[in-house]
VMD Tcl script that draws the C-alpha trace (Angstrom):
set ca {
  {-7.94 0.60 14.70}
  {-4.94 0.08 12.45}
  {-3.02 2.86 10.76}
  {-4.29 1.51 7.44}
  {-7.83 2.39 8.52}
  {-6.78 6.07 8.45}
  {-5.43 5.89 4.89}
  {-7.78 6.46 1.98}
  {-5.58 8.54 -0.30}
  {-1.82 9.03 -0.76}
  {-2.01 12.48 0.87}
  {-3.01 10.74 4.12}
  {0.47 9.16 4.32}
  {2.06 12.59 4.62}
  {0.57 12.96 8.12}
  {2.46 9.90 9.40}
  {5.92 9.77 10.90}
  {8.54 7.20 9.90}
  {7.68 4.73 12.67}
  {4.02 4.82 11.62}
  {5.04 4.12 8.02}
  {6.66 0.90 9.19}
  {3.45 -0.11 10.96}
  {1.46 0.83 7.86}
  {3.63 -1.51 5.78}
  {2.84 -4.33 8.22}
  {-0.88 -3.49 8.02}
  {-0.78 -3.64 4.21}
  {1.13 -6.94 4.30}
  {-1.40 -8.42 6.71}
  {-4.31 -7.33 4.51}
  {-2.69 -8.84 1.42}
  {-1.91 -12.05 3.31}
  {-5.46 -12.46 4.63}
  {-7.03 -11.60 1.28}
  {-4.88 -14.04 -0.68}
  {-5.43 -16.74 1.94}
  {-9.17 -16.30 1.56}
  {-9.50 -15.52 -2.16}
  {-6.31 -16.94 -3.68}
  {-3.91 -15.06 -5.92}
  {-0.30 -14.00 -6.23}
  {1.58 -13.37 -3.02}
  {5.22 -12.48 -3.64}
  {4.78 -9.68 -6.19}
  {2.66 -7.41 -3.99}
  {4.65 -8.18 -0.82}
  {7.89 -7.31 -2.57}
  {6.80 -3.74 -3.27}
  {4.93 -2.68 -0.13}
  {7.75 -0.58 1.35}
  {8.58 0.83 -2.09}
  {4.94 1.79 -2.65}
  {4.60 3.48 0.73}
  {7.87 5.37 0.18}
  {6.86 6.52 -3.31}
  {3.50 7.80 -2.07}
  {5.14 9.45 0.92}
  {7.71 11.33 -1.16}
  {5.86 12.04 -4.39}
  {2.54 13.77 -4.99}
  {0.33 11.05 -6.41}
  {-1.86 11.22 -8.47}
  {-0.18 14.31 -9.94}
  {3.12 12.43 -10.09}
  {2.40 9.27 -12.09}
  {3.48 5.81 -10.97}
  {3.78 2.94 -13.43}
  {3.88 -0.66 -12.24}
  {5.64 -3.49 -14.08}
  {2.89 -6.05 -13.45}
  {-0.63 -5.77 -12.08}
  {0.14 -7.80 -8.97}
  {2.71 -5.21 -7.93}
  {-0.05 -2.60 -7.96}
  {-2.02 -4.21 -5.09}
  {-0.37 -2.09 -2.36}
  {-0.87 0.99 -4.55}
  {-4.57 0.22 -4.91}
  {-4.89 -0.35 -1.16}
  {-3.40 3.09 -0.46}
  {-5.43 4.92 -3.10}
  {-8.98 4.31 -1.95}
  {-9.49 0.91 -3.59}
  {-8.92 -1.32 -0.56}
  {-12.18 -3.21 -0.98}
}
mol new
graphics top color blue
foreach p $ca { graphics top sphere $p radius 0.5 }
foreach p [lrange $ca 0 end-1] q [lrange $ca 1 end] { graphics top cylinder $p $q radius 0.2 }
display resetview
C-alpha cells in the first residue's frame, strides 16, 4: 500500500511527517507518469507542481483556503489529493 492510498482529502496530509510527504510526492509522480503513458496527455506541467501542491495542502486549510491554478494541467496533483484520483 502506498502513502497515496491513504490520501483522499487534503486534511489527510496533515497526519504525515515530512519524510512521508516526500514519498507521497513520488507516489503522485508515479501515478501521473503511468496515467499519461497509458492515456496520453501533458507531462511536464503536473510534474512541475507536485511538491508545491503537497506543500500548499499541508500548510493551508483547503478547501476553506482557495487555491487557483494557472493552467488545468497544473491542477492534476491537486485533483489527485482531493478525492478525484480516478
